N, C-alpha and C positions, 0 to 999 in steps of 0.2 A: 866383467862387462855383464853380467849374465845376474851377479847379486846384485848388480846396482838397477837393473831393469828391475827385477823382483821387487826393490825396495821402494822405486816407484812405481809400480802397481799398486804396493799397498798406499802407498801416499794419495796416487789420482780417486782410489778407493772410497778413501777416507774421505777426502776434500771433497766429493762427488762430481769429479773432473770426467763423463763418461765421453769425453773426445780425447781425451787422455789414456782412458783404459782402452778403447778401440784400439788405439795405436799401439799402446803395449802387447794386446793380445795378438794382434798380427803379426807381431814381431816374436811373435812363440813363447812368449814370455810365460814361466811357469805359474798359473793360475792359484796350483796348490802350494807355494813355497811359503816358510812360514819364517816370523821375523827370529832371528837369534837369540834373541835377549828374551822375548814374552811368548813368543810360537803364534802369534797371532798370523791368519792370511789375510791376504784381501778382502775376500768375504768375512771374517770376521767383523773388518773395520764397516763395509756398506752394512752390515748388520747392525752395527752399533752405532752409525751415526743416521740410521732411517734412509739412505739411499736406497731407495728401491728400484730405479731403474739402473744403477749398476748391478746391484746385487742378482737381480733379473739377466744381465748381461754375463757378468761371471759365471752362474750356474746352467746358461748356455752356452759356455765355453769350458765346462767340465768340471767346476768348483766341486769342490767336496764338503755337502753341508754336515757332514758328521765327524768332519776333522777335528781334532783337542788341542787346544794351548795348551801350553805348560802347567795352567793351572786346572787341566782336563775338562775345559769350556768349549764347548762347542759354540759356534754362529748362534743359534737360536735362545743358548743359555746367557748368552749378555745382550739380548735385541728386547728393547723394550716398546716394539712398533710393532700392532699385530695385524698391520700389513704385510709386513717382510714376514712374520712368525707363519703367517698364513702360506707366504711364498714357500716357507722351508717347509710345512707341513707340521709344524712344532706344535703341541697340546700341553696342557697345563697353564701356570698363574704366569703373568707376564712378571718378568723379575724387575726391582724398584733400581731406579738411577741410580741409589747409593749401593748396591748388591756387588757390582764387581769392582775393585779395585785394577786398576789396571796402568801398566807404564804408559807416560804422556811422552809418546814421541816428538821431537823438534819442530816437524811439519804440523804439528797442533798447534803448539809453542807461538810459532812464527810463521802461522798460514800465509800463505800469497793469499794479495788483496782482490785481484781476479778470480782465484778460487782454480786456478787453473798450475798443473804441474809443469816447471821446468823440466823435459824430456832429456831434451842435450844430444839427440838423434840427429845425426849430421847425413844428411841426402848425399846419394851418389854421386860424384862431382859431374858425370854425365847432364843429372837432372836440373842440376845449378846452373850447367852452361847453355842448358836449352833455355830454360827461366829466363837467363839474361838475354838470351839471343832472340827468343820470340817475339816481344815486343817492337824491337827496333826492323827486324827483317819484315814485319807488316806495315810499320810507317815507310821506310823507305822502297816501297815497291814501286816506284813509281813508271807512267809512262811518257817516253821523252819523244814529241812530236816535233814536223818542221812545219812552219805554217808562214803563209804569205797572201797580200789582200791580192787578190786576180786585177791586171792590167794596173796593178800602180805602177808609178815612174820607176820606184824601186823594185825591182826586181826579186831582188833575194830574200832568203829565209830569216825568220829568225825562230830559236827554239823553245818549245813549252813542256811542261814537266806535268801532269797529272797523276793521283794516285789512282792505283787501279781500283781497288775499293771503290771509288766514288765515281766512275768512267758511266756518265751517261751523256744523251745529246744535250741537255740545256748546259751538264758542267764544262761539257766541252766547246759549246759556244759562246757561254760564259766569260772563260778565261782566256779566249783568242779574241774576245771583243776585247777584252779589258787590256792584251797587250800590244792588240792593232790601232786601240785608243780610235776605235770608232762604236756607236750605237748599234745593241742589237736589233732593234725595230731598224734599224739600216740593211741586216743580211739578208738575201734571198736563199742562198742555200749554202752548206760546205761539199766541197768538191775533193775527193782522194783522188790526187793526182797516179794517171792520166785523165780517165776518164768518169769516173762512178760517185754518183751524187750521195749524200749519207743523209737518211730518212729517218733513223729512230737509234733506239739505243743499242739494239742488237747489231745494226752497222758499225755501229762507233765501237762496241765491247771487240771486234774482228780484227781493230788497227794494230797495228804491231810498230815496232821501235824504229823511231827516227823515219815513220809515213810521213809524206809529203802532202800538204793541205791545203786547199788556197779559199778563201773567203770572198764570195761573191755578194757585192752589191745590189740591191733593187735600184733599175733603172728610174734616174729622177728628169729627166726632159727627152725633147724629141730625137735631139743627136745621137741616143744610143748611150750615152753618156752615165756611166752606170756607179760614178767615182765623185760625184760633186762631195761626198763627206770628207774628203781629203785635198778637193783643188777648192775649197772654200777660202780657205786661210793656208799659210804656210805650217806646216806641219812635218816633223821628222820620226822615223818607226825608227825605235832604236833597236839594235840586234848586235 
């Protein structure tokens, strides 16, 4: 497994896949490992291909700028980029592009289209499980409430569900009115039974599962009948 990751590090350095290099270095992959065919290290490839950010990252993780490949070439010997040679502290003339005959690995001949290395690193099972369950847990975290219309001919409650993350006074009022088939403008207050008035978002956030609520309508005539909204025509509240 170590040999595979080391070759992946050289490949990522060659392609300029900074994220891949960071991932492999975080797994303690040997930054100075050499290819068994040509002796190139990850730093050789970063310098040869002009990937300055990768070269800086490798050096910060202990890459040896003096290591030699099997032709006795250091990373600076095969580097034609002045900015990277300055990073290595190399002096003298720049080598020409044709000066270095190199073995061409498959990851250059068949480079990935997105410029990223397929690392094939499997996440621990517990992390995969957490990622799979995190979203449904958030989405299904609903509060169940019992709601009825005060002084309605039908005394039964209906149950409503509302996501806790969107639990506000206005959201509660809206869903109660939708379920009870009344207009929001007809609501005088929301009462938490037996005798507590809900006034704002903070009051609403203290509600618990299966809390019983009553929707109290605005009085519309002198007799004190507050429920003209359901008396004006035959309506059935489904529950």
